C-alpha positions as CSV (number, residue, x, y, z in Angstrom):
1,M,0.1,-0.2,0.1
2,K,2.6,2.5,1.2
3,T,4.4,1.8,-2.3
4,R,1.5,2.5,-4.4
5,I,1.5,6.0,-2.1
6,R,4.7,6.7,-3.1
7,E,4.4,6.1,-6.7
8,N,0.8,7.5,-7.3
9,Y,0.3,11.3,-8.3
10,S,-3.4,11.2,-7.2
11,H,-2.0,10.5,-3.5
12,T,-0.5,14.0,-4.3
13,L,-3.8,15.8,-5.2
14,Y,-5.6,14.3,-2.4
15,A,-3.1,15.5,0.2
16,C,-3.1,18.8,-1.6
17,F,-6.8,19.0,-2.0
18,A,-6.8,18.1,2.2
19,S,-4.1,21.3,2.6
20,Y,-7.0,23.7,1.2
21,I,-9.1,22.3,4.0
22,I,-6.6,22.8,6.4
23,Q,-6.0,26.0,5.2
24,A,-9.9,26.8,5.9
25,I,-9.7,25.5,9.1
26,V,-6.8,28.0,9.7
27,N,-8.9,31.0,8.5
28,N,-11.9,29.7,9.7
29,F,-12.2,27.9,13.2
30,A,-11.3,31.0,15.0
31,P,-13.8,33.3,13.7
32,L,-16.7,31.0,14.9
33,L,-14.9,32.0,18.6
34,F,-14.8,35.4,18.5
35,L,-17.4,36.6,20.5
36,T,-16.8,33.6,23.0
37,F,-13.1,35.1,23.2
38,Q,-14.7,38.9,24.0
39,R,-16.5,37.2,26.5
40,E,-14.5,34.6,28.2
41,F,-11.6,36.6,27.9
42,G,-12.5,40.4,28.0
43,I,-10.9,41.3,24.6
44,S,-12.6,44.3,22.8
45,L,-13.5,43.9,19.1
46,E,-10.8,46.2,17.8
47,K,-8.1,43.6,19.4
48,I,-10.3,40.7,17.8
49,A,-9.9,42.3,14.6
50,L,-6.5,42.6,15.5
51,L,-6.3,38.6,15.5
52,I,-7.5,38.8,11.8
53,S,-4.7,41.0,10.7
54,F,-1.8,38.8,12.7
55,N,-3.2,35.8,10.9
56,F,-3.5,37.3,7.1
57,G,-0.2,39.4,8.0
58,V,2.0,36.4,8.9
59,Q,0.9,34.7,6.0
60,L,1.9,37.8,3.7
61,L,5.1,37.7,5.4
62,V,5.6,34.1,5.0
63,D,4.5,34.0,1.4
64,L,7.7,36.8,0.7
65,L,10.1,34.9,2.6
66,A,9.2,31.1,0.9
67,A,10.4,32.1,-2.4
68,A,14.2,31.9,-0.4
69,F,14.1,29.2,1.6
70,V,11.2,26.8,-0.2
71,D,13.8,26.1,-3.4
72,R,16.7,25.0,-0.8
73,I,15.4,22.7,1.7
74,G,12.8,21.0,-1.0
75,Y,8.3,20.9,-1.5
76,R,8.4,17.9,1.0
77,I,9.9,19.2,4.0
78,S,8.4,22.7,3.3
79,V,4.6,21.1,2.9
80,V,5.2,18.9,5.9
81,M,6.5,21.9,8.0
82,A,3.5,23.4,7.2
83,Q,1.1,21.1,8.3
84,I,3.0,20.9,11.1
85,F,2.7,24.3,12.3
86,A,-1.0,24.7,11.4
87,C,-1.3,21.6,13.6
88,V,0.5,23.1,16.4
89,G,-1.1,26.2,16.3
90,L,-4.6,25.2,16.3
91,A,-3.8,22.5,19.4
92,S,-2.4,25.3,21.1
93,L,-5.9,27.0,21.0
94,A,-6.6,24.5,23.8
95,F,-4.6,25.8,26.5
96,L,-2.1,28.7,25.8
97,P,-4.5,31.5,26.3
98,G,-4.9,30.2,29.9
99,L,-1.4,29.9,30.6
100,T,0.0,33.3,29.4
101,P,-0.6,36.2,31.4
102,D,-2.3,38.1,28.9
103,P,-5.0,35.8,27.3
104,F,-4.5,37.5,24.2
105,A,-1.0,37.3,23.6
106,G,-1.9,33.8,24.5
107,L,-4.3,34.0,21.2
108,L,-1.6,35.5,19.1
109,I,1.2,33.4,19.7
110,C,-1.5,30.7,18.2
111,V,-2.8,33.0,15.6
112,T,0.9,33.4,15.1
113,V,2.0,29.4,14.1
114,Y,-0.6,28.0,12.6
115,A,-0.8,31.2,10.6
116,I,2.7,30.0,9.5
117,G,1.5,26.7,8.7
118,G,-1.4,28.6,6.1
119,G,1.4,30.5,4.8
120,L,3.6,27.5,3.0
121,I,0.6,26.1,2.2
122,E,-0.6,28.9,0.1
123,V,2.5,29.2,-1.6
124,L,3.7,25.4,-1.7
125,V,0.2,23.7,-2.9
126,S,-0.4,25.3,-6.4
127,P,3.0,24.6,-7.8
128,I,2.9,20.6,-6.4
129,V,-0.7,20.3,-7.9
130,E,0.6,21.7,-11.4
131,A,4.1,19.8,-11.4
132,C,2.2,16.5,-10.6
133,P,2.5,14.6,-14.5
134,T,-1.3,14.4,-14.3
135,E,-4.2,15.4,-17.4
136,H,-6.7,17.8,-17.2
137,K,-4.5,20.0,-14.8
138,K,-6.9,22.9,-15.3
139,A,-9.9,20.8,-13.9
140,A,-7.6,19.7,-11.0
141,M,-6.6,23.5,-10.3
142,G,-10.0,24.5,-10.1
143,L,-11.0,21.1,-7.8
144,L,-8.1,22.6,-5.2
145,H,-9.4,25.9,-5.0
146,S,-12.8,24.7,-4.7
147,F,-11.6,22.7,-1.8
148,Y,-10.9,25.9,0.1
149,C,-15.0,26.5,-0.2
150,W,-16.0,22.8,0.6
151,G,-13.6,22.9,3.5
152,H,-15.1,26.4,4.9
153,A,-18.4,25.3,4.8
154,A,-17.4,21.9,6.7
155,V,-15.6,23.8,9.2
156,I,-19.4,25.7,10.3
157,L,-21.2,23.0,9.7
158,L,-19.3,20.0,11.8
159,S,-18.6,23.0,14.7
160,T,-22.0,24.0,14.6
161,L,-23.2,20.7,15.2
162,F,-20.1,19.8,17.8
163,F,-21.5,23.2,19.6
164,V,-25.2,22.1,19.3
165,V,-24.5,18.8,21.0
166,F,-21.5,19.4,23.5
167,G,-22.0,23.2,24.2
168,I,-19.7,26.4,23.2
169,G,-18.0,26.0,26.6
170,S,-16.0,22.9,24.6
171,W,-14.3,25.0,22.0
172,R,-11.1,23.8,23.6
173,V,-11.8,20.3,22.7
174,L,-13.1,21.0,19.2
175,A,-9.7,23.1,18.7
176,C,-8.0,19.6,18.8
177,L,-10.2,17.8,16.9
178,W,-9.4,20.0,14.1
179,A,-5.7,19.6,14.9
180,V,-6.3,16.6,13.7
181,V,-6.9,17.1,10.2
182,P,-3.3,18.8,9.5
183,F,-1.9,15.9,11.6
184,A,-2.7,13.2,9.7
185,N,-1.6,14.9,6.8
186,I,2.0,15.3,8.0
187,F,2.3,11.4,7.4
188,Y,0.2,11.6,4.2
189,F,2.7,14.2,2.3
190,S,5.7,12.4,3.7
191,C,4.9,9.2,1.7
192,V,3.6,11.0,-1.8
193,P,5.5,11.4,-4.4
194,I,6.4,15.1,-5.1
195,A,7.5,16.3,-8.6
196,T,9.0,20.4,-8.8
197,L,7.9,22.6,-12.0
198,T,11.0,23.3,-14.2
199,G,12.0,25.8,-16.7
200,E,10.7,28.6,-14.3
201,G,13.8,31.0,-14.7
202,G,12.8,32.7,-17.9
203,G,10.1,34.4,-15.6
204,M,10.3,38.5,-15.6
205,S,12.1,39.5,-12.4
206,I,10.8,41.6,-9.8
207,G,12.5,44.4,-10.6
208,K,10.7,44.2,-14.1
209,L,7.3,43.7,-12.8
210,I,7.4,46.5,-10.0
211,R,7.9,48.6,-13.2
212,T,5.0,47.4,-15.5
213,P,1.9,49.1,-14.7
214,A,-0.5,46.4,-15.8
215,F,0.9,44.5,-12.7
216,W,0.1,47.1,-10.5
217,F,-3.7,47.4,-11.3
218,M,-3.5,43.0,-10.9
219,V,-2.0,43.7,-7.6
220,I,-5.1,46.1,-7.0
221,L,-8.1,43.7,-7.8
222,M,-5.8,41.2,-5.8
223,V,-6.0,43.4,-2.7
224,C,-9.2,44.4,-3.5
225,A,-10.6,39.9,-3.9
226,G,-9.5,39.3,-0.6
227,A,-10.9,42.1,1.4
228,C,-14.3,41.6,-0.1
229,E,-14.4,38.4,0.7
230,Q,-12.8,37.8,4.1
231,G,-14.5,41.6,5.0
232,I,-17.6,39.5,5.3
233,S,-16.4,35.5,6.0
234,Q,-14.1,36.7,8.5
235,W,-16.9,38.8,10.7
236,A,-20.2,37.0,9.8
237,S,-20.4,34.8,12.8
238,A,-20.1,37.7,14.9
239,F,-22.5,39.7,12.8
240,A,-25.0,37.4,12.8
241,E,-24.9,36.6,16.5
242,A,-24.1,40.3,17.8
243,G,-25.5,42.4,14.9
244,L,-28.7,40.4,14.0
245,K,-29.6,39.1,17.6
246,V,-30.3,35.8,16.1
247,S,-28.9,32.4,18.0
248,K,-25.2,31.2,17.1
249,T,-26.3,28.4,15.5
250,V,-28.7,29.9,12.9
251,G,-26.2,32.8,12.5
252,D,-23.1,30.6,11.6
253,L,-25.2,28.5,9.3
254,A,-27.3,31.4,7.3
255,G,-24.4,33.7,7.6
256,P,-20.6,31.9,7.0
257,C,-22.1,28.4,6.0
258,A,-24.4,29.8,3.2
259,F,-21.5,32.2,2.1
260,A,-18.8,29.4,1.9
261,L,-21.3,27.1,-0.2
262,L,-22.4,30.1,-2.6
263,M,-18.9,30.7,-2.6
264,G,-17.4,27.3,-4.1
265,T,-20.6,26.8,-6.4
266,S,-19.8,30.0,-7.6
267,R,-16.4,28.6,-8.9
268,V,-17.8,25.4,-10.5
269,V,-19.8,27.9,-12.6
270,Y,-17.7,30.2,-13.7
271,A,-15.4,27.0,-15.1
272,R,-18.0,25.3,-16.7
273,L,-18.6,29.3,-17.9
274,S,-15.4,30.2,-18.6
275,E,-15.0,29.7,-22.8
276,R,-17.8,31.4,-23.0
277,V,-18.0,34.8,-21.1
278,S,-15.8,37.4,-20.9
279,L,-13.7,36.9,-17.6
280,H,-13.1,40.7,-17.1
281,A,-17.0,41.6,-17.7
282,Y,-18.1,38.4,-15.4
283,M,-15.7,39.8,-12.6
284,L,-17.3,43.2,-13.3
285,F,-21.0,41.5,-12.7
286,C,-19.4,40.1,-9.2
287,G,-18.3,43.2,-8.0
288,I,-21.3,44.9,-8.7
289,L,-23.3,42.1,-7.0
290,C,-20.4,42.0,-3.9
291,L,-21.3,46.0,-4.0
292,I,-24.9,44.9,-3.3
293,S,-24.5,42.4,-0.8
294,Y,-22.3,44.8,1.2
295,L,-25.2,47.1,1.4
296,L,-28.0,44.6,1.9
297,A,-26.1,43.0,4.9
298,S,-25.3,46.2,6.5
299,L,-28.3,48.6,5.9
300,S,-30.9,46.0,5.7
301,P,-33.5,46.7,8.6
302,A,-34.7,42.8,8.7
303,P,-32.0,40.4,9.8
304,A,-33.2,37.6,7.5
305,L,-32.3,40.1,4.5
306,S,-29.1,40.5,6.6
307,L,-27.8,37.2,6.3
308,A,-28.5,37.2,2.7
309,G,-26.3,39.3,2.0
310,C,-23.8,37.6,3.7
311,A,-24.4,34.4,1.7
312,L,-25.0,36.2,-1.5
313,C,-21.6,37.9,-0.8
314,G,-20.1,34.6,-0.9
315,L,-21.5,34.0,-4.6
316,S,-20.3,37.4,-5.7
317,V,-16.4,36.8,-4.5
318,G,-16.2,33.3,-6.1
319,V,-14.5,34.0,-8.8
320,M,-12.3,37.0,-7.7
321,W,-9.1,35.6,-6.9
322,P,-8.4,32.9,-8.9
323,G,-10.2,35.2,-11.6
324,T,-7.5,37.7,-11.2
325,F,-5.0,35.2,-11.5
326,S,-6.1,34.3,-14.5
327,L,-6.3,37.9,-15.8
328,S,-2.9,38.3,-14.9
329,A,-1.3,35.5,-16.4
330,I,-3.3,36.8,-20.0
331,S,-2.0,40.4,-19.0
332,L,1.6,39.4,-18.6
333,P,2.1,36.1,-19.9
334,S,5.7,36.0,-18.6
335,G,5.1,37.1,-15.4
336,G,6.4,33.7,-13.9
337,T,6.8,32.4,-10.5
338,A,7.2,35.8,-8.9
339,M,4.4,37.1,-10.3
340,F,2.0,34.8,-8.7
341,A,4.3,35.1,-5.3
342,L,3.9,38.7,-5.4
343,L,0.0,38.6,-6.2
344,A,-0.1,36.3,-3.1
345,L,1.3,38.9,-1.0
346,A,-1.6,41.6,-2.1
347,G,-4.3,38.7,-1.7
348,D,-3.4,38.3,1.9
349,L,-2.6,42.1,2.2
350,G,-6.4,42.6,1.3
351,C,-7.5,39.3,3.8
352,S,-6.4,41.7,6.4
353,G,-7.4,44.9,5.4
354,G,-10.8,44.1,4.6
355,P,-11.5,42.3,8.2
356,A,-9.7,44.8,10.0
357,L,-11.5,47.9,7.9
358,V,-14.4,46.3,9.3
359,G,-13.2,46.1,12.6
360,F,-11.7,49.2,13.0
361,V,-15.2,51.4,11.7
362,S,-17.5,48.6,13.9
363,G,-15.0,50.0,17.1
364,Q,-15.8,53.7,16.3
365,A,-19.2,53.0,16.0
366,D,-19.0,51.9,19.6
367,G,-19.3,48.3,18.4
368,N,-22.0,48.4,15.7
369,L,-20.8,46.0,13.2
370,K,-23.3,46.9,10.6
371,T,-21.6,50.4,10.5
372,G,-18.5,48.1,10.1
373,V,-19.6,46.1,7.3
374,L,-20.9,49.5,5.8
375,G,-17.5,50.7,5.7
376,G,-16.1,47.8,3.6
377,I,-17.8,49.0,0.6
378,F,-14.5,50.8,-0.1
379,F,-12.9,47.5,-1.7
380,P,-15.8,46.3,-3.3
381,L,-16.1,50.1,-5.4
382,L,-12.0,49.9,-5.8
383,L,-12.6,47.2,-7.6
384,I,-15.7,47.8,-9.9
385,A,-13.1,50.9,-10.9
386,T,-10.0,49.2,-11.6
387,L,-12.0,46.6,-13.7
388,L,-14.0,49.5,-15.9
389,W,-10.4,51.1,-16.3
390,L,-9.4,48.2,-17.3
391,M,-11.9,47.3,-20.3
392,R,-11.8,50.5,-21.5
393,Q,-8.1,50.2,-22.1
394,K,-9.0,46.6,-23.5
395,S,-11.4,48.3,-25.7
396,R,-8.6,51.0,-26.9
397,P,-5.8,48.1,-27.9
398,E,-3.4,51.5,-29.3
399,H,-3.4,52.7,-25.8
400,S,-3.5,49.4,-23.8
401,I,-1.4,48.9,-21.1
402,I,-2.9,45.0,-20.7
403,Q,-3.2,42.8,-23.6
404,N,-6.1,41.5,-25.1
């Protein structure tokens, strides 16, 4: 059996799919407990927003540094270390905040450790899948990205079921249970075959990229993609429970869980339509839909409509992250590995900045999360404006900074 695993690249794909589920656990388990942290440890919303910023900020830093050491120590060691960091960070949530003089400091340490794992996963998994000598790579990559969505939904559904059966007070046990997933993947990645990409040296240098105007428009889109997605996703549970006064079970299922399911669905739908529709136009439609969802969530007087706005946001943001990667590959076909690494940095910057803006505005509004979500419309507006400008440039090829 072990020999078959070592020779079968299908198992490599399965391990990578599991890694995106782990990424979903890393990014979305703690937000289900934000109000629990606030009550149990006496932590303000502003500090809780800092937990989000730390998570994505550390992932951003890992994105930046990984290019310097991954090739030196190899993909296998790096991806196994990613699973170890994720496992240790998640398990530490169960006890470290209670052992440190300041529980918030303990939470920050846990977040930092599992964020290192999350950052490594983000950098490594896509090139590992791309390097696999298998057919239908586009389908495999699309399926890979969708596993984050399904993992996000599973985190919410299974966590909600656990809380219903055992109570929210048992959240430490659940943190240890979620840590089992990366623990198992440590051994899986130790066995599966891992190939490496070759011929990447011909891509554009970082210096050339940053002197290319088209690249900076892709960076803006990537920042907005991360911010639009996580600005709602990270706060959806707390928003439903505190801002809309619904039960935690109803709020988690109708808010973040529906968000994740619709985000995954939107990626599957676009995969089927990608050959028949313009990606620019489709992303513009999604940007407008995202703006509507933010307004619906923040301004609707009815809790049901606000929850519908949270869910609708998932449908709108599904294509933004992978779509920006695709636009970048079209606009800058020689961008190479450096381009995708820097775009990952931009995406993580947005993932940190979007929730931070919502948390900051909420804190300035005496903890009113609906006001905070309203402040988050900055990012879908910026995304819409950028796409309109790019589409105008595309229609004027003699002046265009992007390729058709």
